C-alpha atoms as one frame of an Amber mdcrd trajectory, in Angstrom:
protein
  92.563 130.917 111.253  95.434 133.112 112.329  98.549 131.429 113.715  99.058
 132.883 117.199 102.149 130.865 118.112 104.530 133.688 117.231 102.535 136.426
 118.933 103.634 137.828 122.267 102.731 140.392 124.918 105.513 142.306 126.619
 105.571 142.552 130.421 107.138 145.821 131.586 107.717 146.943 135.168 108.001
 150.478 136.481 110.308 151.573 139.288 113.025 154.182 140.000 116.543 154.459
 141.448 115.456 156.216 144.661 115.354 152.965 146.637 118.851 151.689 145.805
 120.279 148.872 143.719 119.339 146.062 146.103 115.688 147.019 145.897 115.854
 147.219 142.102 117.448 143.764 141.948 114.527 142.368 143.940 112.066 144.256
 141.744 113.615 142.597 138.683 113.446 139.140 140.275 109.819 139.565 141.300
 108.879 140.963 137.906 110.393 137.997 136.113 108.605 135.546 138.415 105.232
 137.107 137.574 105.920 137.297 133.837 107.101 133.681 133.685 104.093 132.495
 135.680 101.687 134.281 133.343 103.549 132.892 130.347 102.922 129.348 131.594
  99.190 129.916 132.171  97.024 128.351 129.464  94.337 130.961 130.150  96.510
 133.474 128.295  96.716 132.384 124.638 100.036 134.052 123.712 103.559 134.231
 125.101 104.304 136.735 127.872 107.809 138.127 127.462 109.566 139.748 130.402
 111.079 143.036 129.218 112.778 144.226 132.358 112.418 147.076 134.827 112.110
 150.614 133.434 113.525 153.349 135.666 114.279 156.373 133.449 112.467 158.357
 130.721 114.941 157.135 128.086 114.497 153.476 129.059 110.720 153.848 128.915
 110.748 155.604 125.545 113.120 153.046 124.043 111.054 150.083 125.278 107.754
 151.458 124.002 109.264 152.473 120.671 110.615 148.922 120.276 107.174 147.521
 121.135 105.600 149.626 118.393 108.108 148.323 115.848 107.983 144.663 116.920
 105.602 142.883 114.538 105.014 139.982 116.925 104.261 142.232 119.907 100.480
 142.654 120.114 100.338 144.563 123.401 101.950 145.388 126.723 101.196 144.595
 130.357 102.511 147.293 132.689 103.065 146.761 136.422 104.261 149.422 138.838
 106.168 147.392 141.463 107.210 150.522 143.347 106.488 154.207 142.868 107.446
 155.130 139.299 107.159 158.898 138.831 104.760 159.270 135.941 106.384 162.243
 134.240 109.029 159.714 133.188 106.332 157.934 131.158 105.006 160.884 129.157
 107.330 160.655 126.169 106.983 156.882 125.866 103.229 156.781 126.327 102.772
 159.570 123.793 104.095 157.348 120.991 102.696 153.991 122.165 100.411 152.499
 119.507  99.945 148.973 120.895  97.157 147.938 123.310  98.011 148.399 126.986
  96.847 146.551 130.098  97.650 148.011 133.511  98.017 145.127 135.969  97.459
 146.706 139.376  98.858 144.018 141.658 101.654 143.389 144.148 104.114 140.566
 144.496 103.042 139.443 147.962  99.493 138.268 148.454  99.069 139.097 152.133
 100.706 141.514 154.550 103.386 139.740 156.679 101.883 141.064 159.879 104.712
 140.259 162.277 107.581 141.197 159.945 106.445 144.213 157.969 108.909 147.141
 158.184 109.883 150.125 156.045 112.122 148.017 153.794 109.083 145.926 152.945
 107.000 149.080 152.414 109.592 150.633 150.082 109.741 147.463 147.995 105.984
 146.860 147.756 104.453 150.164 146.723 102.092 149.073 143.974  99.118 150.473
 145.870 100.157 154.046 145.193 102.653 153.424 142.375  99.761 152.187 140.244
  97.758 155.289 141.043 100.580 157.554 139.862 100.812 155.598 136.620  97.027
 155.607 136.229  96.831 159.378 136.670  99.202 159.974 133.798  97.330 157.623
 131.473  94.082 159.368 132.354  95.625 162.813 131.977  96.905 161.780 128.540
  93.495 160.300 127.647  95.083 156.915 126.959  92.693 153.981 126.746  93.827
 150.876 128.602  92.563 147.824 130.442  92.899 148.102 134.240  93.023 144.756
 136.063  93.193 144.859 139.858  93.890 141.750 141.928  96.676 139.440 142.943
  98.597 138.096 139.977  98.025 134.485 141.067  94.251 134.866 141.288  92.046
 133.101 138.768  89.913 136.225 138.284  92.874 138.436 137.355  94.260 135.837
 134.972  90.918 135.358 133.285  90.706 139.097 132.663  94.257 139.096 131.307
  93.343 136.167 129.076  90.292 137.988 127.753  92.284 141.144 127.069  95.051
 139.148 125.374  92.492 137.526 123.084  91.069 140.927 122.197  94.592 142.172
 121.500  94.938 139.255 119.079  91.698 140.291 117.389  92.887 143.887 117.179
  96.210 142.773 115.730  94.303 140.735 113.151  92.226 143.781 112.175  95.347
 145.774 111.339  95.800 145.349 107.607  92.859 142.957 107.357  91.609 142.711
 103.775  87.879 142.313 103.130  86.722 141.469  99.595  83.376 142.999  98.751
  82.132 140.793  95.900  79.499 142.908  94.234  78.052 146.011  95.850  75.668
 146.726  98.691  72.083 145.503  98.559  70.272 148.312  96.751  68.728 151.046
  98.890  69.846 149.446 102.170  71.391 151.967 104.569  72.857 150.162 107.563
  75.186 147.903 105.597  76.791 150.943 103.971  79.459 153.037 105.682  82.654
 155.014 105.360  85.338 152.506 104.385  88.103 155.097 104.587  87.104 156.020
 108.132  86.952 152.336 109.042  90.478 151.776 107.782  91.723 154.822 109.704
  90.017 153.829 112.956  89.911 150.022 112.868  92.668 149.017 110.465  90.862
 146.901 107.888  90.871 147.633 104.157  87.631 147.014 102.239  87.724 146.932
  98.451  85.271 145.947  95.761  85.525 143.021  93.338  83.175 141.824  90.638
  81.780 138.346  90.146  84.019 137.786  87.078  87.028 138.206  89.405  85.681
 135.220  91.316  84.448 133.195  88.339  87.931 132.709  86.901  88.772 130.735
  90.037  85.486 128.830  90.068  85.760 127.905  86.387  89.246 126.527  86.972
  88.146 123.956  89.566  88.704 120.366  88.454  86.306 117.430  88.739  88.851
 115.696  90.952  88.768 118.589  93.415  84.960 118.579  93.392  84.737 114.849
  94.047  87.212 115.086  96.905  85.231 117.873  98.579  81.949 116.004  98.149
  83.510 113.038  99.932  84.232 115.447 102.798  80.618 116.614 102.749  79.373
 113.035 102.892  81.642 112.225 105.838  80.717 115.361 107.769  76.985 115.871
 107.253  73.672 114.056 106.986  73.054 114.185 103.237  69.578 114.718 101.802
  68.587 111.893  99.470  68.412 114.089  96.375  72.030 115.164  96.928  73.408
 111.628  97.162  74.890 109.737  94.230  72.124 109.229  91.676  69.905 111.846
  93.339  68.061 114.396  91.271  70.016 117.343  92.725  73.488 115.793  92.660
  74.579 118.304  90.002  73.603 121.165  92.318  75.831 119.712  95.043  78.691
 119.472  92.577  78.164 123.110  91.632  78.073 124.141  95.308  81.377 122.340
  95.837  82.847 124.054  92.770  81.812 127.445  94.189  83.341 126.677  97.587
  86.669 125.562  96.122  86.892 128.525  93.760  85.835 131.018  96.431  88.432
 129.751  98.882  91.136 129.930  96.206  90.107 133.495  95.424  90.300 134.448
  99.123  93.654 132.746  99.667  95.163 134.267  96.533  94.159 137.767  97.661
  95.108 137.170 101.297  91.584 138.110 102.319  90.317 137.431 105.838  86.678
 138.135 105.067  84.250 138.787 102.247  80.731 139.789 101.321  78.350 138.942
  98.516  74.868 140.003  97.507  71.978 138.120  95.931  71.369 141.147  93.680
  74.744 140.756  91.982  75.381 137.057  91.346  76.494 137.389  87.721  77.427
 133.983  86.309  77.192 132.198  89.669  74.800 129.302  89.260  73.480 129.580
  92.808  73.867 131.895  95.765  76.793 130.556  97.819  75.340 128.755 100.814
  77.329 125.803 102.094  80.470 127.491 100.744  79.965 130.555 102.956  79.010
 128.431 105.954  82.101 126.268 105.735  84.440 129.202 105.075  83.110 130.924
 108.191  83.826 127.720 110.122  87.425 127.963 108.870  87.709 131.465 110.318
  86.735 133.785 107.475  84.552 136.778 108.203  81.367 137.165 106.185  78.581
 139.690 105.709  75.554 139.216 103.478  74.284 141.860 101.075  77.604 143.719
 101.041  77.822 144.104 104.837  81.584 144.587 105.176  81.430 145.904 108.764
  79.877 142.662 110.004  82.363 140.612 107.965  85.314 142.340 109.641  83.757
 142.116 113.107  82.982 138.425 112.651  86.576 137.670 111.683  87.943 139.603
 114.663  85.579 137.853 117.085  86.497 134.452 115.661  90.161 135.232 116.318
  89.305 136.299 119.876  87.372 133.105 120.525  89.879 130.655 119.041  90.028
 127.554 121.240  87.174 128.589 123.521  83.944 126.644 123.930  81.071 127.722
 121.723  80.956 129.155 118.230  80.588 132.504 116.483  78.480 133.225 113.411
  76.979 135.792 111.122  73.388 136.268 112.284  70.175 138.164 111.725  67.116
 138.730 113.899  64.641 137.111 111.529  61.256 136.722 113.198  59.654 137.025
 116.659  57.719 134.704 118.926  55.438 136.799 121.135  54.612 133.992 123.531
  52.278 134.045 126.480  55.110 133.325 128.952  57.960 135.164 127.256  58.864
 136.671 123.910  61.707 135.193 121.865  63.700 135.862 118.691  64.303 133.323
 115.956  67.693 134.146 114.464  68.617 132.871 111.012  69.484 133.998 107.504
  68.675 132.866 104.003  71.607 130.430 104.055  74.676 131.757 105.783  74.881
 130.614 109.418  78.209 129.170 110.588  78.195 125.505 111.683  80.501 126.396
 114.580  77.273 127.093 116.508  75.579 123.802 115.529  74.091 121.704 118.332
  74.022 118.541 116.235  75.455 117.070 113.070  74.280 119.421 110.303  72.052
 118.236 107.498  73.144 119.037 103.961  70.002 119.976 102.039  68.790 121.831
  98.958  65.713 124.062  98.858  64.309 126.813  96.654  65.288 130.412  97.391
  62.708 133.011  96.504  65.196 135.774  95.709  68.270 136.089  93.528  66.847
 134.476  90.406  69.300 131.564  90.450  69.165 127.798  90.900  68.236 126.307
  94.268  71.240 126.591  96.612  72.747 123.884  98.811  73.015 124.703 102.514
  73.646 123.216 105.965  70.619 123.056 108.257  70.926 122.768 112.047  69.868
 124.167 115.394  72.051 125.785 118.045  72.575 124.863 121.713  71.007 126.697
 124.637  73.111 128.954 126.816  74.308 132.538 127.259  75.385 134.435 124.149
  75.762 137.919 122.728  74.685 139.679 119.560  77.020 142.438 118.412  76.575
 145.132 115.764  79.197 147.521 114.377  77.444 150.689 113.228  78.604 153.760
 111.304  76.951 156.697 113.104  78.260 159.296 110.673  80.710 160.941 113.068
  81.902 157.771 114.820  81.603 154.009 114.993  79.438 152.369 117.641  79.681
 148.815 118.963  76.285 147.672 120.198  75.912 144.520 122.316  72.786 142.677
 123.446  73.269 139.885 125.953  70.881 137.011 125.204  69.973 133.548 126.453
  69.705 130.939 123.705  66.787 128.552 124.119  65.601 125.335 122.576  62.561
 125.998 120.346  59.265 125.102 121.987  58.421 122.882 119.010  60.187 121.336
 116.036  60.668 123.371 112.856  60.414 120.650 110.180  59.722 122.994 107.265
  62.325 125.683 108.041  65.127 125.018 105.534  67.872 127.098 107.189  70.173
 126.964 110.193  68.729 128.810 113.168  68.963 129.713 116.824  66.276 130.935
 119.214  67.059 133.333 122.049  65.538 135.526 124.719  67.109 138.982 124.648
  67.969 140.491 128.003  66.121 141.955 129.790  63.169 141.174 127.510  62.380
 141.293 123.826  60.198 144.324 124.309  62.922 146.369 126.041  65.895 144.960
 124.122  64.418 145.453 120.650  63.295 148.984 121.530  66.756 149.832 122.874
  68.445 148.243 119.852  66.330 150.319 117.487  66.929 153.508 119.487  70.685
 152.849 119.292  70.544 152.377 115.509  71.517 148.712 115.661  71.765 146.820
 112.383  69.651 143.811 111.432  72.878 141.871 110.787  74.919 140.893 113.834
  77.689 138.638 115.016  76.274 136.004 117.358  78.683 134.328 119.756  78.619
 131.800 122.567  82.411 131.913 122.977  82.974 135.664 123.271  81.162 137.712
 125.938  80.524 141.395 126.577  83.878 141.961 128.285  85.659 141.084 125.038
  83.677 143.703 123.138  84.246 146.285 125.868  87.993 145.700 125.617  87.819
 145.949 121.823  85.968 149.261 122.017  88.575 150.591 124.456  91.494 149.531
 122.260  89.853 150.963 119.133  88.728 154.114 120.905  85.126 153.794 119.741
  81.750 153.968 121.449  80.265 150.970 123.278  76.583 150.564 124.136  75.347
 147.493 126.023  71.822 146.128 126.413  71.700 143.687 129.326  69.633 142.549
 132.281  69.859 145.997 133.881  68.743 148.017 130.853  65.849 150.415 131.397
  64.641 152.429 128.433  64.502 155.831 130.143  68.106 155.554 131.333  69.131
 154.044 128.003  67.782 157.019 126.077  69.597 159.371 128.437  72.825 157.417
 127.812  72.458 157.771 124.053  71.854 161.509 124.396  74.888 161.906 126.656
  77.051 159.945 124.247  75.879 162.110 121.375  76.999 165.234 123.222  80.320
 163.686 124.252  81.287 162.617 120.739  80.122 165.918 119.268  82.103 168.034
 121.757  85.137 165.981 122.707  85.787 163.618 119.800  86.903 165.378 116.639
  85.923 163.625 113.431  86.792 159.960 113.386
């Protein structure tokens, strides 16, 4: 996973010289106090660097130009302590390419009722200084996160922490390399897309590789490396009897370990952050990678089955966003439905590739036949997932734009055991119901592959859509199909009229 220790967000403060040097000195002191306090808050996963008070057009332009060029700067928090005339910001904002959060706060928490005078009013003008700044950002059509509340409040800091995590994910997307091993599953539409447009809009580069490119790494794996990894398997999972020493499928486990080691070497050598494969293009692979993909996802790699590079990139970005938070994030697919008498549920799974970061118990390492692909039986991890709130997210190529589609769900424990289901799985109730959610998902063109997360919520995806400048559609407890269809129609008009190309 990405090292975030060197990453930082710059804290900039807007003011002007109208109020005199004494006021500006106090503005600088107050600004530093807030920046240092945010820097010490564990809710915010990166360093907050105080970058001074900006009072002229040249100072603003210079600071924002430096932010663009600073590799470790992943975004800026702007606070208008006093009234900062927004025409001063035009030149700087016009070249800003880093994510921006507008913290609409003030230094004091409460009005000092018995002492308030015009000196206090001149110093503490965030209430209308922030509006001036906000007007210019809106006039310039600049996307940003607006957070209103006192800077000491838990709610404001949580929102800053969420935005900072999304800024990390966005930073990770820039220059991200996705290896597409083999092509797309034949005749499948939704996993295809415009890779050039994706690189222009989202930052990641997706390129194709053939199985022989991978096999040279797999064939070079030593027996010593295989034995060492199998020892790790045996210490981490409940091993099926046929995979243990002397078991009839021990050779298959050794081959699965060989594939994992070679695949990880291939990814590290190419500096890839995600990858895809397809069961229709396995070449000389002895088995479809199962446990290898699962464990690489757990290490932070993005993955998409059947050539689904959009889901691979989204999964990686969401894993970066959720680093250190409770819950896991995995590649997922709506696999089959349970139309129950009390409520209807979805059983999510895939042939093999569900990340153990969402496991509710110690995974079982098993081997079972796979009816497609024409290869030997693959080894995989089998487990269930804990109950609780979660989201399913799809990144879709709509032809003239990208759409992020979110369905909020409630994971449930299955009503009965699933002793014959040989894959990892999770059961959930879509909000507001399966009947409405699935209809809305289909109307919105949602893919059958998703990223499922119990660590990242809808606000993260909203912030990501804002930073990327792409469409967001949410299916939640308040979704009604008539209004949802109207929303999709309105969005279609907006992106046709106001958004040019990608």
